[in-house]
C-alpha positions in Angstrom: 0.0 0.1 0.2 1.5 3.4 -0.8 1.9 5.8 2.0 1.7 9.6 2.5 2.5 11.4 5.7 0.5 15.0 5.6 1.7 17.6 8.1 0.5 21.4 8.9 -0.6 23.1 12.2 -0.7 25.9 14.2 -4.3 27.2 13.0 -7.2 25.3 11.5 -6.4 26.4 8.3 -3.2 24.6 8.0 -5.3 21.4 8.9 -8.7 21.4 7.5 -7.6 21.1 3.9 -5.4 18.0 5.0 -8.8 16.7 6.6 -10.5 17.6 3.2 -8.1 15.4 1.4 -8.0 12.4 3.4 -11.3 10.5 2.2 -10.2 10.8 -1.3 -6.6 9.8 -0.5 -8.2 6.5 1.3 -9.8 5.8 -1.8 -7.0 5.9 -4.0 -5.2 3.4 -1.7 -3.1 5.7 0.5 -2.3 4.8 4.0 -2.0 8.2 6.1 0.1 9.3 8.6 0.3 12.8 10.4 3.1 14.8 11.7 2.3 17.7 13.6 3.6 19.5 17.0 3.5 17.7 20.3 0.5 19.7 21.9 -0.6 21.9 18.8 -4.4 22.2 18.1 -4.0 20.0 15.1 -3.7 16.9 17.4 -7.0 16.5 18.3 -8.5 17.5 14.9 -6.3 14.6 13.4 -7.0 12.0 16.0 -10.8 12.5 15.7 -10.3 11.3 12.1 -8.6 8.1 13.3 -5.5 9.0 11.5 -1.9 7.9 13.5 -0.2 11.3 14.8 3.1 11.5 15.5 4.2 15.0 17.6 7.2 17.0 17.3 9.2 19.8 18.7 8.4 23.1 16.8 9.1 26.5 17.2 7.7 29.6 15.7 9.5 31.9 13.0 9.0 35.4 13.8 9.6 38.7 11.8 9.6 40.6 15.1 11.7 40.5 18.2 11.0 38.3 21.0 12.9 36.6 23.6 11.6 33.0 22.2 13.7 34.0 19.1 16.8 32.7 20.8 15.1 29.5 22.0 12.6 28.3 19.0 15.6 27.8 16.7 16.9 25.1 18.8 13.0 23.7 18.9 13.0 23.7 15.6 16.3 21.8 14.8 15.1 19.2 17.5 12.2 18.7 15.6 13.8 18.3 12.2 15.9 15.4 13.8 12.6 14.2 14.6 11.2 14.2 11.6 14.3 12.6 9.6 13.8 10.0 12.3 10.1 9.6 11.4 10.8 9.6 7.6 13.1 6.6 8.0 10.8 4.6 10.2 7.6 5.4 8.0 9.2 5.6 4.5 6.3 7.4 3.0 5.9 7.5 -0.4 5.0 11.3 -0.5 4.9 14.0 2.0 1.8 16.5 1.7 2.5 20.0 3.8 -0.6 22.2 4.5 1.7 24.7 6.0 2.3 26.1 9.5 5.5 26.1 11.6 5.6 22.8 12.5 5.6 21.6 8.7 9.1 23.4 8.0 11.1 20.6 9.6 9.1 17.6 8.1 9.2 19.2 4.6 13.2 19.6 4.9 13.7 16.4 6.3 11.6 14.7 3.6 14.0 16.4 1.1 16.9 15.1 3.0 15.6 11.5 2.9 14.8 11.9 -0.6 11.0 11.8 -0.4 9.2 14.0 -2.7 7.3 16.7 -0.8 4.1 18.6 -1.9 3.2 22.1 -0.6 0.0 23.9 -0.3 -0.1 27.5 -0.2 -3.8 28.9 0.4 -3.0 32.5 0.5 -2.4 35.1 -2.4 1.5 35.5 -0.8 3.3 32.7 0.7 4.0 32.8 4.3 7.4 32.7 5.8 7.0 28.7 6.7 6.3 27.8 3.0 9.0 30.3 1.7 11.5 28.4 3.6 10.0 24.7 2.7 9.7 25.3 -0.8 13.3 24.7 -1.0 12.5 21.2 -0.2 9.4 20.7 -2.4 9.0 19.0 -5.5 5.7 21.0 -6.4 4.0 23.9 -4.9 0.0 24.2 -5.0 -1.8 27.3 -4.9 -5.0 28.9 -4.6 -5.0 32.0 -6.5 -3.9 32.4 -9.7 -2.1 35.8 -8.5 0.2 33.6 -6.3 1.9 31.7 -9.3 4.3 34.5 -10.0 5.7 34.5 -6.0 6.6 30.6 -6.8 9.2 28.9 -8.8 7.9 28.6 -12.4 9.0 25.0 -12.5 7.0 24.1 -9.0 4.2 26.0 -9.2 0.9 24.1 -10.1 -2.7 26.2 -9.8 -5.2 23.8 -7.9 -7.5 25.6 -5.8 -7.9 24.9 -1.9 -9.4 21.4 -1.1 -13.1 21.4 0.1 -14.4 19.4 2.8 -17.0 17.1 1.3 -19.1 17.1 4.2 -19.5 21.0 4.4 -22.3 20.0 1.5 -24.2 17.4 3.5 -25.3 19.6 6.7 -29.1 19.5 8.0 -30.2 22.8 9.0 -32.9 21.3 11.8 -29.9 19.7 13.4 -28.2 23.3 13.9 -31.8 24.4 15.1 -31.6 22.3 17.9 -28.0 22.8 18.6 -28.4 26.2 19.1 -31.8 26.1 20.9 -33.4 28.4 18.3 -37.1 28.4 19.1 -37.7 28.3 15.2 -36.3 29.2 12.0 -38.5 32.3 11.5 -35.5 34.7 11.5 -32.6 34.6 8.8 -29.4 33.1 10.5 -26.1 34.9 10.6 -22.9 32.8 11.4 -19.9 34.6 13.2 -16.4 32.8 12.0 -13.8 34.3 13.9 -11.0 31.8 13.3 -10.1 28.9 15.3 -8.2 30.9 17.9 -11.4 33.7 17.6 -10.7 37.3 17.2 -11.0 40.0 20.2 -12.2 42.8 17.7 -15.1 41.0 16.0 -16.0 39.4 19.0 -16.7 42.9 20.9 -18.1 44.6 17.3 -20.5 41.8 17.2 -21.6 41.3 21.1 -22.0 45.2 20.8 -24.5 45.3 18.3 -26.1 41.8 19.5 -29.2 43.6 20.7 -30.0 45.3 17.2 -29.0 42.1 15.4 -31.3 40.1 17.4 -34.5 42.2 16.3 -34.1 40.4 12.7 -31.9 37.7 12.8 -30.9 34.6 14.9 -26.7 34.7 15.6 -24.3 31.6 15.9 -21.3 32.9 17.1 -17.8 31.1 16.8 -15.9 33.0 19.2 -13.0 30.8 20.0 -11.3 29.2 22.7 -11.4 31.0 26.0 -13.9 33.7 24.6 -17.2 32.6 25.8 -19.2 35.3 27.4 -21.1 34.0 30.4 -23.2 36.5 30.7 -24.9 36.2 27.2 -25.7 32.6 28.2 -29.3 32.0 27.8 -30.3 34.7 25.5 -32.8 33.6 22.9 -31.5 33.6 19.4 -28.0 34.2 20.3 -26.0 30.9 20.2 -22.1 30.8 21.2 -19.4 28.4 21.0 -15.8 28.2 21.3 -15.2 26.1 18.2 -17.4 23.8 15.8 -16.3 20.5 14.1 -18.7 18.3 12.7 -21.4 20.3 13.7 -20.3 23.2 11.3 -21.5 21.7 8.4 -25.1 22.0 9.9 -24.7 25.5 11.0 -23.6 26.3 7.5 -26.6 24.8 6.1 -28.9 26.7 8.4 -27.1 30.4 8.1 -28.0 32.7 5.8 -24.9 34.8 5.8 -21.7 34.8 7.2 -19.2 37.1 9.5 -16.1 35.9 8.9 -12.1 36.8 9.1 -10.4 36.5 5.7 -8.5 33.1 6.0 -8.1 31.1 2.7 -9.6 28.2 3.5 -12.4 29.9 5.0 -13.3 32.0 2.3 -13.0 29.2 -0.1 -15.7 27.7 1.7 -18.2 30.4 2.0 -17.8 30.8 -2.0 -18.2 27.0 -2.2 -21.3 27.1 -0.3 -22.6 30.6 -1.8 -22.8 32.3 1.5 -23.3 36.0 1.3 -20.7 37.0 3.8 -18.7 40.1 5.5 -15.1 39.7 5.5 -13.0 41.3 8.5 -9.1 40.3 7.5 -6.6 40.6 10.2 -4.5 43.9 9.8 -1.5 44.6 7.9 -0.1 45.7 11.1 -1.0 42.3 13.2 -0.2 39.9 10.3 1.8 39.7 7.1 -1.5 41.2 5.3 -2.2 38.2 3.6 -5.9 38.2 4.6 -6.1 41.7 3.6 -4.9 40.4 0.0 -7.6 37.6 -0.1 -10.5 40.2 1.0 -9.6 42.5 -1.5 -9.7 39.6 -4.4 -13.2 38.3 -3.1 -14.4 41.8 -3.0 -13.1 42.7 -6.5 -15.1 39.6 -7.6 -18.2 40.7 -6.0 -18.4 37.6 -3.7 -18.1 39.4 -0.6 -18.6 42.9 1.5 -15.1 44.0 3.3 -14.4 46.0 6.5 -10.8 46.6 7.3 -10.1 46.0 10.8 -9.2 49.6 11.4 -12.6 51.0 10.0 -14.2 48.0 12.2 -17.1 49.9 14.5 -20.6 49.0 15.7 -22.1 51.4 12.7 -20.0 49.9 10.0 -20.7 46.4 11.2 -24.6 47.0 11.3 -24.5 49.1 8.1 -22.8 46.1 6.3 -25.3 43.2 7.6 -28.1 45.3 6.2 -26.5 45.9 2.9 -25.4 42.3 2.7 -28.8 40.8 3.2 -30.8 43.4 1.4 -28.6 42.4 -1.5 -27.9 38.6 -0.8 -29.0 37.3 -4.3 -26.4 39.7 -5.8 -23.6 38.0 -4.0 -24.9 34.7 -4.4 -25.3 35.1 -7.9 -21.6 36.4 -8.0 -20.7 33.1 -6.5 -22.6 30.9 -8.2 -21.0 32.3 -11.8 -17.2 31.8 -10.6 -17.2 28.1 -11.6 -17.1 27.2 -8.0 -17.6 23.0 -7.5 -20.5 22.2 -5.2 -19.1 18.6 -4.6 -16.5 16.1 -6.3 -18.7 14.2 -9.0 -18.7 10.4 -8.3 -18.6 8.1 -11.1 -16.3 9.7 -13.3 -15.3 8.3 -16.2 -12.9 8.9 -19.6 -15.8 10.1 -21.5 -16.1 13.0 -19.5 -14.1 16.4 -19.2 -15.1 18.4 -16.4 -14.2 22.4 -17.2 -14.2 25.4 -15.0 -13.5 29.0 -15.0 -15.7 29.7 -18.1 -15.9 32.8 -19.8 -18.3 35.4 -18.2 -18.4 37.0 -21.6 -19.7 34.3 -23.9 -22.3 31.9 -23.6 -21.6 28.9 -22.2 -22.8 26.6 -25.0 -20.9 28.5 -27.2 -17.6 27.6 -24.9 -18.9 23.9 -24.4 -18.8 23.6 -28.3 -15.4 25.3 -28.4 -14.0 22.9 -26.3 -16.4 19.8 -28.0 -14.9 20.4 -31.6 -11.1 20.0 -30.8 -10.0 17.5 -32.4 -10.2 14.0 -30.2 -12.9 15.8 -28.2 -15.9 15.2 -30.6 -17.7 12.7 -28.3 -16.5 13.9 -24.9 -19.0 15.1 -22.4 -18.5 18.7 -21.4 -19.5 19.0 -17.7 -19.2 22.5 -15.9 -18.6 21.1 -12.5 -14.9 22.1 -11.8 -13.0 24.0 -8.8 -12.3 27.5 -10.6 -12.4 31.0 -9.8 -12.5 33.9 -11.9 -10.2 36.7 -12.0 -11.0 39.9 -13.5 -12.8 39.2 -16.5 -12.1 35.1 -17.6 -10.1 32.8 -16.6 -11.5 30.2 -19.0 -8.3 28.1 -19.5 -8.9 26.0 -16.5 -9.8 22.3 -17.4 -10.0 19.2 -15.2 -10.0 15.4 -16.2 -10.6 12.8 -14.3 -10.0 9.1 -14.4 -12.7 6.6 -12.6 -11.4 4.9 -9.4 -8.1 6.6 -9.5 -9.5 10.2 -9.5 -6.5 11.7 -11.1 -7.1 15.5 -11.5 -5.2 17.4 -14.2 -5.3 21.2 -13.7 -3.7 23.9 -15.3 -3.9 27.5 -15.9 -1.9 29.6 -18.7 -2.1 33.1 -17.0 -4.5 35.6 -16.3 -5.8 38.5 -18.9 -8.0 41.2 -19.3 -11.0 40.9 -21.5 -10.6 44.2 -23.5 -7.5 43.3 -25.1 -7.8 39.5 -25.4 -5.2 36.7 -24.5 -1.6 37.1 -23.7 0.7 34.6 -25.2 1.2 32.9 -21.9 -2.6 32.2 -21.7 -3.0 30.9 -25.2 0.1 28.6 -24.7 -1.4 27.3 -21.1 -4.4 26.7 -22.9 -2.9 24.5 -25.2 -1.0 22.7 -22.6 -3.4 22.4 -20.5 -5.5 20.7 -23.0 -2.7 18.5 -24.0 -2.6 17.5 -20.2 -6.3 16.7 -20.2 -5.7 14.7 -23.3 -2.9 13.0 -21.9 -5.0 12.1 -18.8 -8.1 11.1 -20.9 -5.7 8.6 -23.3 -5.9 10.9 -26.4 -3.3 12.3 -29.0 -1.8 15.8 -28.1 -3.3 18.7 -30.0 -1.2 20.8 -32.1 -2.4 24.2 -32.1 -1.3 27.9 -32.8 -2.4 31.0 -31.3 -5.2 32.0 -33.6 -6.5 28.3 -33.1 -6.5 28.7 -29.4 -8.2 32.1 -29.2 -11.5 32.0 -27.8 -12.0 35.4 -26.1 
């Protein structure tokens, strides 16, 4: 049996994508082991999946002064030694890293032991841990097309972010019971402050709670240690430190969300088509990745954004009213993004999955464009792929899948502006991508020039 070692931790964003991949990896015949920090929050999440967990020493890599900067490097070195020993003991065929500081010694240990490692970067710009780990990786997967320019060209692969299948199977009635709501006669707001919570978001929400409860029920995921006992028992308000399996039911019940702008969280909101208000962690308190994520989603019409520095009770209440009143506009924008709802079952070699369709061409015209390409005349074209449009068009993303093996091929030739047509890179990317899909389908490659590839 093939074996994969997965790693990542520190926050839920470095763990949940790994969990999302586990069912498909098991179906593909992989034996899964996990390496995380000894006492990291990832330990409980992974052990709940009944996956063997191995804890190693880890230290945080900081860009600012802290006395721990003098001791944490030794913890990282210790973790590296432990990771090398685990590689020799477990003998994995591949390592998959979702980032976080614990992942650095694991990826570098994989390189030392000649085990290929794959990294996934969720944010637009790579974090410090991934910047270091990239040196030991064979491939670096990313979530946004904008990220490609920050990665080595020979390693970068645009894949999007793994979405947990179970998110699409929640039952709203279960959440009503869990939250002890008297009925379902009011729309529901789901507040997601991240796995560690957000003091500023929590305070802003609770400040306007009396106003919110006039028109909404509120589910508040406030983070560990952030429950407010004075608010316990208020009708229509349910607070939790964190949600695990029950989150799927909460999503099913929610009509809109207020969230931080971590890449995994916002991709889940997009996949579920939930109108949302994003309050990104400020650049002053982070490397600014959430600010960039939020700006990207705002630009595409998926989200209403409030900068943390501009967060007040008035700005938040006004945003809630605006987003709920125009919820259909946000849903439509997300629906047109090409975001997959759930991984299709029973895929076969006579189907090609297409995403990122042009927003300026009728879909049937684009389907016909693919269908008339040599070798694809009898292939069923299905718009059911994970792809996010940027600017005007990102039509050069295709998925091809083989039944049972579930092999996915995804490519992107580049981003372009619809007013000026394809750039050369986009054309070449389209041709290369089609050929990648053709190879998976067992068909001969195409030989096209730029004019034949032009579809904008």
